[in-house]
N, C-alpha and C positions, 0 to 999 in steps of 0.2 A: 420480164419480157421486154425486148428492145423494139423501139420505133425508129424510123428512118426519116431523114430530111435530106434528099438528094443522095450523094454518096457517103455522107456522114451519118453515123448510127449512134443512137443515145439510149440509155437505160430509161426506165419509166421515171426515175428521179432526175433525169436531165444529165447524167454523167456521159461524156463522150466515150464510146467504146473505140478500140484500135485495131489495126491490122499489123501483126508482129512478124517479122522476118527473122529467122534464125539460121546462120551459116556456121556449120561445123567444119573446122579447117584443120587437117592434119599437118602438122609441122614437126619435122625431125628435130629431136632435142638440140642438136649442135646448131640449128638455125633459129632457135626460140628467141633469143635475145634481139637478134637483127629483125626478125619478123615483127615482135612486138614494137620496136622503135618505128619501123617503116609504116606498119598498119596504123599506129596511133598518129603519126604525122599525117598520113594520108587522109584519116578521119577529120583532123583539125582543119586541113587545108581544103577539103572538098565538100564537107556537110554542112557548113555555116549557111544558115538562110534557105536550106531546102524546103519548099512548101509542103506543109503536112507532116514533116518529120518532127516528132516530139523528142526523141531520144536515141542515141546510138551508144552502144557499149562493146568493149572486147573483155571476154572472160578468160582468164588463164586457168588451165586444167590443174587440179590439185594432185592428181596421180599420174604416173608415167604411162604413156600410151593412150590417154584420153585426148580429144581434139580440143582446140581453142574453140570458143563460140563467140561469134559476133552477132549482136542483136540490133534491130532497128524497129523502132515503134513509130508507125505512121497513123494519121487520123483516118485514113481509109485505104482500101485496096487501089482506088484510082490514084491516090497520091503516090503510092509505091510505083505503079506502073509509069506514071509520069516521071518519076525520078529514074526509072530504067531507061528512058529516052532522053534524059537530059545531059547537058554538057558536065554536070557534076558527076554523074555516073561514069561517063567516058573518062574523065580526069582521074577518078578514083580507081579505075581499073586499067590504066594505060601503061603502068611501068611494071610489068611481069618479071623483068630482069632484076628489079631491086633486091637487096639481100632478104632472103627469107620469104619473098612473095611467090615464089615458084611452088605452090602447094596445091594439093587437092582438097576440094571442098563439097559439101552437100548442103544445098539451100532448102530450107522448110518454111512455109507460110501458115500462119495462124490467124484466125479471127477471134478476138476477145469475146467472151459471152458474159463476163462479170468479173468483179474484183472485189476485194475486201481490203481496206486500209486500217492499220492499227493505231 
C-alpha cells in the first residue's frame, strides 16, 4: 500500500513511487538514423536538471513496423505537468523541421504501483 507526502508517493517501506510517461513514435525506416541522432541530442540538451525527472530513455524497435518508445520517469505527476509548462519542454519540442522529427506519436501516462529489483 502506498502512502503520500504532498505530491510525492512512497511505498510502505519508503521507496519513492513514480509517474511514467511513454511516447510511442512512428518513424519511417528511411528517417530512423536522423531521428535517433536528433532525438538523443535534444534529450542531452534539454533534460539535464529538470526538477523531478529521474530518467529519460529512447528505445529502438527490434522489429520493422514497431514504433520507437521514449520514456520519462518523474517523481510525481505534478513534476511532469511542471515540465510541460517549462522552457525545457518548449526547447525540446521547438524544432519539428529537424531531420526525422516530423513524426506522429502517442503519449501514455502511468502511475507506478510497485517494483521489484533483482
